[in-house]
N, C-alpha and C positions, 0 to 999 in steps of 0.2 A: 213571374211566371205568366202574368196576364198578357204580356206583349209577345210571348212565345207563340201562341196560337195565331195571333193576328199576323205576326211576321211570316209564319209558315204558310198561312193561307194566301197571303200577298205574293210570297215567293212562288208558290204553286201556280197561281193564276198568271202572273207576269211572265214567268219563265215559259210556261206552256205556250202562251200567245206569242212570245218572242221566238222560241224554236219553230213554231208552225209558220210563223211569217217569214222566217229566214230559209225555209226549205222550199226549193222550187217545186211546183206542182202539188204541194200539199194543201188540202182544203179542210178547214175546220168542220164544215158541214158534211163532209164525205168520209174522211179518214179518221179511224180511232186515234185517240190521243197517244196510246202506247206505241203506235207506229213510229213516232218520233224517237223512241228509245230502242227500237229494234236493232239487231245486229246488222251491220253494213251501212246504217243511216249515218251521215256526218254528225259528229258531236253526240252521239247517243248516250255514251257513258255520263257526259256532263248533264244532259237532259234527265236521265234517270236519277242522278244524284240530287238536282235542284227541284224537280218536279214530283218525285215520288219518295226517294229515300229520306232526305232531310225533313219534308212535311210529315212523312210517316213517323219519323223519330220524335218530332215535336208533338204529334198527336198522342203517341204512347206516353211522352213525358207529361202531357195534360192529364191523361187518364190515371197516371200514378198520383199526381197532385190531387185529382178529384177523390181518389181513394183515401188520401190523407185528410181531406177536408170533411169527409162524411162524419156527422156527428155520432156519438155513442148510441144515440137512439135510432140510427138508421137501420132499416131492416136488412136481413141477410141478402135479400135480392138486390138491394142498392149495392152491396158490396160485390155481389156477382156481376152486376152491371158494369161496375168500374173495371173488373177483370175482363169482361168481354170487350170493353172499349179499349183496353190495353192491347188485347189480341187484334182488334181491328187496326190499330196503329201499327203494329208489327206486320200485319198483312199488307198494309199500304207500303211499307218499306220494302217487303218482299216483292211487290210488283216491279220496283226498280232493280232489285238484285236478281230477278228471274225475268229478263226482257223477252219480248217476242222475238221470234226468228222470221225476219221478213222473206226469207227464201223458202221458208216451209211453214206457212201460217197454220197448218193442221198438224205439225210435228210435235215431238215431246216437249221441246223448250217452250213452244207457244201454248201448249196445253197446261204446263205448269203455271205460266203467267195467268192464263184464264182461270186456273184453280184458285190462285191467291186472290184474283179479283173477286171471285164469288165468295171466298173466305172472308174478305173485307166486308162484303155486304151482310153475309150471315152472322158476322160478329157484331158489326156496327148497329144494324137495324134493331135486333133484340136488345142489345146493350143499352141503346138510347131509350127504347120504350120501357124497359125495366127501371132504368134511372128515373124516367118520367113518373112512372107509377109510384116509385118509392119517394121520390122528391116531392110529390104532390101532398104527401102526409107530413113533411117536415116543415117547421116554421121557417119562413124566409126562402124557401126552395121552390116556389110556384113558378118563378120565371125560368128557372133551370128546367123544370118539368115541361113547360110550354116549348121551350128552344129545342129540347131533345125530341119531343113529339113531332114538331115541325120538321126537323132535319131527318128523322127516320122516315116520315111519310114522304118527303121530298126525295130521298134516295130510293125508296121502293117504287114510287111513281116513275121516277126517271129511268130506273133500270128495268122495270117489268112491264109498265103501262104505255109510257110515251113512245118506245120503239115502234109500236104499231101505228103511231099518229105523226111521228117526226122521224127524220133520218136518225139511224142508230147512234151515229157520231155525235149528233146534238144532244140526244137523250142522255148519253154517257156523261157529257160535259155538265148537263144540269145535275146529275147525281153527284159529280165532284164538287159543284158549286154549292149544292146543299150542304154537303160535308164540310166544305171550306168555311161557309157562313157560320156553322155550328162551332167550328174551331176558333173562329174570331170571338163570338159572343160568350162561349162558355166560361172561359177564364175570367172574363170581366164579371160575369154573374157570380162566379164563385168568390171573387174578390169583394163583391158588394154584399154578400149574404151576411146576416147577423152572426157574430161569433157565438159558439155554443159551448 
Protein backbone atom coordinates (compact mmCIF):
# COMPACT_ATOMS: atom_id res chain seq x y z
CA UNK A 1 0.00 0.00 0.00
CA UNK A 2 2.90 2.37 0.63
CA UNK A 3 3.51 2.73 -3.12
CA UNK A 4 -0.15 3.45 -3.86
CA UNK A 5 -0.09 7.00 -2.52
CA UNK A 6 3.18 7.87 -4.22
CA UNK A 7 2.03 6.42 -7.55
CA UNK A 8 -1.27 8.31 -7.34
CA UNK A 9 0.43 11.60 -6.47
CA UNK A 10 2.97 11.25 -9.27
CA UNK A 11 0.20 10.31 -11.73
CA UNK A 12 -1.81 13.36 -10.63
CA UNK A 13 1.09 15.80 -11.06
CA UNK A 14 2.56 14.41 -14.28
CA UNK A 15 -0.78 13.89 -16.02
CA UNK A 16 -1.95 17.39 -15.05
CA UNK A 17 1.27 18.90 -16.40
CA UNK A 18 1.12 16.82 -19.58
CA UNK A 19 -2.50 17.61 -20.41
CA UNK A 20 -1.89 21.31 -19.69
CA UNK A 21 1.16 21.38 -21.91
CA UNK A 22 -0.68 19.61 -24.74
CA UNK A 23 -3.67 21.98 -24.87
CA UNK A 24 -3.10 25.04 -27.05
CA UNK A 25 -3.65 28.31 -25.22
CA UNK A 26 -3.81 26.71 -21.78
CA UNK A 27 -1.77 28.44 -19.07
CA UNK A 28 -1.06 26.82 -15.69
CA UNK A 29 -0.83 30.28 -14.16
CA UNK A 30 -4.17 31.49 -15.49
CA UNK A 31 -6.56 28.60 -16.04
CA UNK A 32 -7.97 26.30 -13.34
CA UNK A 33 -6.82 22.70 -13.46
CA UNK A 34 -10.39 21.42 -13.82
CA UNK A 35 -10.75 23.25 -17.14
CA UNK A 36 -8.67 20.48 -18.72
CA UNK A 37 -11.44 18.03 -17.81
CA UNK A 38 -14.36 20.22 -18.83
CA UNK A 39 -16.89 19.01 -21.38
CA UNK A 40 -15.79 19.80 -24.91
CA UNK A 41 -12.06 19.95 -24.11
CA UNK A 42 -10.02 17.35 -26.04
CA UNK A 43 -9.25 14.23 -23.98
CA UNK A 44 -11.26 15.55 -21.02
CA UNK A 45 -12.42 12.08 -20.00
CA UNK A 46 -8.88 10.72 -19.87
CA UNK A 47 -7.73 13.79 -17.92
CA UNK A 48 -10.50 13.30 -15.36
CA UNK A 49 -9.63 9.63 -14.98
CA UNK A 50 -5.86 10.11 -14.58
CA UNK A 51 -5.77 13.37 -12.62
CA UNK A 52 -8.84 13.13 -10.39
CA UNK A 53 -10.60 9.74 -10.34
CA UNK A 54 -7.65 7.36 -9.93
CA UNK A 55 -5.72 9.55 -7.45
CA UNK A 56 -8.95 10.10 -5.50
CA UNK A 57 -9.57 6.35 -5.38
CA UNK A 58 -6.00 5.79 -4.18
CA UNK A 59 -6.46 8.47 -1.51
CA UNK A 60 -9.64 6.74 -0.35
CA UNK A 61 -7.76 3.43 -0.24
CA UNK A 62 -4.99 4.99 1.87
CA UNK A 63 -7.66 6.32 4.26
CA UNK A 64 -9.14 2.83 4.63
CA UNK A 65 -5.66 1.43 5.28
CA UNK A 66 -5.08 4.20 7.82
CA UNK A 67 -8.26 3.20 9.60
CA UNK A 68 -6.98 -0.39 9.81
CA UNK A 69 -3.59 0.79 11.09
CA UNK A 70 -5.00 2.75 14.02
CA UNK A 71 -4.13 0.99 17.27
CA UNK A 72 -6.80 -0.08 19.74
CA UNK A 73 -5.74 2.81 21.97
CA UNK A 74 -6.54 5.41 19.28
CA UNK A 75 -9.18 7.93 20.22
CA UNK A 76 -12.63 8.00 18.68
CA UNK A 77 -11.60 11.27 17.01
CA UNK A 78 -8.73 9.52 15.21
CA UNK A 79 -11.25 7.05 13.82
CA UNK A 80 -13.54 9.91 12.77
CA UNK A 81 -10.49 11.51 11.10
CA UNK A 82 -9.92 8.37 9.03
CA UNK A 83 -13.55 8.45 7.89
CA UNK A 84 -13.25 12.14 6.96
CA UNK A 85 -10.11 11.39 4.94
CA UNK A 86 -12.02 8.61 3.18
CA UNK A 87 -14.75 11.13 2.34
CA UNK A 88 -12.08 13.53 1.04
CA UNK A 89 -10.76 10.82 -1.28
CA UNK A 90 -14.26 10.12 -2.58
CA UNK A 91 -14.84 13.86 -3.11
CA UNK A 92 -11.57 14.06 -5.07
CA UNK A 93 -12.85 11.24 -7.28
CA UNK A 94 -16.17 13.05 -7.68
CA UNK A 95 -14.40 16.10 -9.11
CA UNK A 96 -13.50 13.90 -12.09
CA UNK A 97 -16.94 12.33 -12.31
CA UNK A 98 -18.69 15.73 -12.18
CA UNK A 99 -16.56 17.84 -14.54
CA UNK A 100 -16.91 21.52 -15.28
CA UNK A 101 -19.05 22.67 -18.17
CA UNK A 102 -16.72 24.92 -20.19
CA UNK A 103 -19.69 26.38 -22.07
CA UNK A 104 -21.53 27.35 -18.87
CA UNK A 105 -19.03 27.95 -16.10
CA UNK A 106 -21.79 29.14 -13.73
CA UNK A 107 -24.25 26.41 -14.72
CA UNK A 108 -25.48 23.46 -12.67
CA UNK A 109 -22.76 21.03 -13.77
CA UNK A 110 -20.02 23.50 -12.92
CA UNK A 111 -21.64 24.21 -9.55
CA UNK A 112 -21.64 20.48 -8.76
CA UNK A 113 -17.93 20.35 -9.55
CA UNK A 114 -17.27 23.38 -7.33
CA UNK A 115 -19.35 21.77 -4.59
CA UNK A 116 -17.26 18.59 -4.52
CA UNK A 117 -14.07 20.69 -4.61
CA UNK A 118 -15.29 22.39 -1.45
CA UNK A 119 -16.36 19.05 0.05
CA UNK A 120 -12.83 17.76 -0.56
CA UNK A 121 -11.38 20.70 1.41
CA UNK A 122 -14.02 20.52 4.15
CA UNK A 123 -13.37 16.79 4.63
CA UNK A 124 -9.59 16.75 4.16
CA UNK A 125 -8.53 19.67 6.36
CA UNK A 126 -10.45 18.73 9.53
CA UNK A 127 -9.72 15.05 8.93
CA UNK A 128 -5.99 15.68 8.71
CA UNK A 129 -6.03 17.97 11.74
CA UNK A 130 -8.05 15.49 13.83
CA UNK A 131 -5.63 12.74 12.86
CA UNK A 132 -2.73 15.01 13.82
CA UNK A 133 -4.28 15.71 17.21
CA UNK A 134 -4.97 12.04 17.86
CA UNK A 135 -1.68 10.82 16.42
CA UNK A 136 0.35 13.17 18.57
CA UNK A 137 -0.80 11.11 21.58
CA UNK A 138 0.04 7.72 20.08
CA UNK A 139 3.52 6.19 20.43
CA UNK A 140 5.32 6.34 17.10
CA UNK A 141 2.72 8.52 15.38
CA UNK A 142 4.31 11.95 15.85
CA UNK A 143 5.66 12.05 12.28
CA UNK A 144 2.15 11.26 10.98
CA UNK A 145 0.80 14.10 13.13
CA UNK A 146 3.32 16.57 11.73
CA UNK A 147 2.70 15.49 8.12
CA UNK A 148 -1.07 15.82 8.56
CA UNK A 149 -0.73 19.27 10.16
CA UNK A 150 1.55 20.51 7.37
CA UNK A 151 -0.78 19.19 4.64
CA UNK A 152 -3.90 20.65 6.24
CA UNK A 153 -2.27 24.06 6.68
CA UNK A 154 -0.94 23.94 3.12
CA UNK A 155 -4.39 23.23 1.69
CA UNK A 156 -6.05 25.95 3.81
CA UNK A 157 -3.44 28.58 2.93
CA UNK A 158 -3.50 27.71 -0.76
CA UNK A 159 -7.30 27.58 -1.00
CA UNK A 160 -8.24 30.59 1.12
CA UNK A 161 -5.24 32.89 1.71
CA UNK A 162 -2.97 32.70 -1.32
CA UNK A 163 -5.66 33.52 -3.93
CA UNK A 164 -5.42 37.10 -2.65
CA UNK A 165 -1.66 37.10 -3.25
CA UNK A 166 -1.20 34.81 -6.28
CA UNK A 167 -3.27 34.02 -9.34
CA UNK A 168 -6.08 31.71 -8.22
CA UNK A 169 -4.96 28.97 -10.62
CA UNK A 170 -1.50 28.82 -9.01
CA UNK A 171 -2.97 28.87 -5.50
CA UNK A 172 -5.25 25.95 -6.42
CA UNK A 173 -2.28 23.97 -7.69
CA UNK A 174 -0.46 24.56 -4.40
CA UNK A 175 -3.48 23.12 -2.56
CA UNK A 176 -3.31 20.03 -4.77
CA UNK A 177 0.47 19.76 -4.27
CA UNK A 178 0.06 19.91 -0.47
CA UNK A 179 -2.44 17.07 -0.69
CA UNK A 180 -0.22 15.12 -3.12
CA UNK A 181 2.80 15.44 -0.80
CA UNK A 182 0.67 14.13 2.08
CA UNK A 183 -0.48 11.23 -0.10
CA UNK A 184 3.16 10.32 -0.78
CA UNK A 185 4.47 10.48 2.79
CA UNK A 186 1.53 9.14 4.84
CA UNK A 187 1.71 5.52 3.61
CA UNK A 188 5.47 5.43 4.22
CA UNK A 189 4.99 6.79 7.72
CA UNK A 190 2.26 4.25 8.42
CA UNK A 191 4.58 1.49 7.22
CA UNK A 192 7.39 2.75 9.46
CA UNK A 193 5.31 3.11 12.63
CA UNK A 194 5.94 0.62 15.41
CA UNK A 195 3.50 -2.28 15.45
CA UNK A 196 1.00 -2.17 18.32
